[in-house]
Phi, psi and omega in degrees: 000125178266148180226159177215136174275124184290159176281116181303330181293335177281324180280323183229083184305140182308324181292327177290313179298317180297323179296312179296318180300317180295318181291322178292320177299321179295324182276320192234355178102161185294320180301319177296316181296323180293316178296320178301309183297318179298317181291321180298317180288318184299318181297317180289324185280332192238347184250341187251141177227122178275125184267167185290348175266006179087352176280168187231126177264136184231118174277159185272000182129253184273013174234129188276046180227162181252112172274135178297322179290305186298318183295333175285312183289333176298338183267358186307311182292334183285339175299330180293336187236017186298335180270001187259354180271145183295144176059021177067026185297318181290321176298320176301318180298314181297318177298319179296325177294313179301315182298321177294316178302317182293323175299316179294315181298320178294324180295314179206098183290354177268350186271153181250337184214142191228158175271160175297320179226174178282065189269345184081000177293144183200165178292318184216110183299340184272002177301157179299325181284141179229020177291124184292347176281342191264126168282324180200149182235052174272120184279119181227133182303321184296331178295330174285330190271320188300322177301324180283325175297315179295320178303318179291319180296320178296316177300314181295325183278330188239343187079359182286140176229010183287349174275354182263063188253200181298324178294322176300314181298316180296320178293320179297318179296318179297318180295314179299318180298312182293316179300324180287316177304318186282002167287346175228063186302319186296324187257332192245343187270137173253011179290133175222147174222120179230124172238110188287151171054052182223178179286156185302327184285356182253007179211171178249142179286179177055052179057035174096002181272341183090173181296151184298147175225155173253163180292135181226346191094344177275170179256142188274153172222145176278327188225155176276170175294352171279355189071014174268147180297140174292139172288315175238143196286346181255101180275118188290313177302321178297318178295319179294323175294319179299318178303312181298313184291323175298325180283344174278335187303319179302333177287337187258332183283147176294160186301326182288354177258034181300326179295316178295321177299319179293321176300316181297317180295317180296320178294319177302319180295321178295316179297319181297320178296322178295317178298316180297323184280325188241340188263352179255127183233165178261116179263138185297335181256318190260354182080208182288124179220165171281135168288168176271317177214149173220169180237000182075004179243013179104350179267149180211153179238121180256107181190179163216156182243151182292335184284147177267138005281132175240171174298321181296328186270006187305323176296335182274330189239348187231010177069017179277133180292142180300328182264011176300127185301321179293320176295317182298319178293318179296319178299317178300321176296312183302320184264042179219168179294348176290338173276117185295349179246025170260122186241143178235125182220187182283340181256324185206161174223130180173194186264134175248210187202146171295351178286338181236171184300156175304144178067026169256122177264150182255128173302329175303314180292325176297317178295317178299318178302316179293319182291339181249007186287330186069021184219120178296320181300316181291321178298319177297316178303317185284324178293324175291323179297315180297316181297327185273001184237035176265004181057028177073013185272343186079006178239144170272128189265171176295305179208157178213157181294131183293349177250355184197099186287354174284350173259104186218164175249152177062095180298333176217109184232098190297327177302317180294318175307311185292322178295322174299315180298318179298319178294317179298318180294329181294340181292335185244000000 
């Protein structure tokens, strides 16, 4: 398989980049604009590879694998300018990414990260999965959803529908099937994930089945978008994203797939009823809010995680209105000390993750907070905070210590770069 790194100047013409850079500098200052311009070029120059079949492989930064989630969110800022590159070059790239994602999803809808070729490279050779295409086979609802969200976003931004082909239909059918099977994980699912001799968040209990769950109408997941194991099998942000993406499918599927579109809509309605019945709880301080995870057996987990889909990110990934009262109450919880992963320090305040050390805040979550704030002043504060906490590296990191930004994880994390760029673009 031959690959080629595209010329960033063809995808993002200097005059387009300079225009955005100038407008961002006017709103937020030159340091923010400089970081924005560097990140926009770096993602195109260093993470994407155009393959000889026209599809596009996207690495996540410092790991040479393609995550279905990360590769979609890495493209968020480019959707804003997809119509500005000559000869539709950027639109071609976005279509190629979707087509690659759909091939992977069709190959194994339970996997979260893939290799460029069937090389056998993987995160952990001792995992239960031995497919040479798979970097990792952690089943996460968002890995099924993000390719369809990006497919819809590309269509909306460019008018292109050539990615909505037979492979799209096959991938959509596979996703609907898996989401439906996993509404009865205990009886119908044969998915297992076992990683020996590791920490609890990197494997599933009960010989790979995960903690017990009862029927709720929701769909089960083994892992969160952080790639950490779910404590309880029904992840609420993931279910809400699935509902949204299932309801988008009728707009994307060809007319002759009316049956599949109806299946997707009916499943979305079942998941929504399950979330309403089991996923909304009464908090003593914040009132009715969404839980983060439940098990249908009476247990619930009240928290939020920096990774998308999160409760905080629901307007971006699940079609929830920013002014929705349930979202506003949940948001107040997430951005408070009642969320065990909300940290306040001398350098930053925001949402972190059990995936990284305690008191590490994530720039992705800071960007999400700004993008959903409904306040230009707050968005400006957060874009300046992210720019000022790169420890002078010129990269937006995965997470950093709220008291010392020179202590950080992931020296190059392209998803974080892109979320910063999306926030900077939202200012203008």
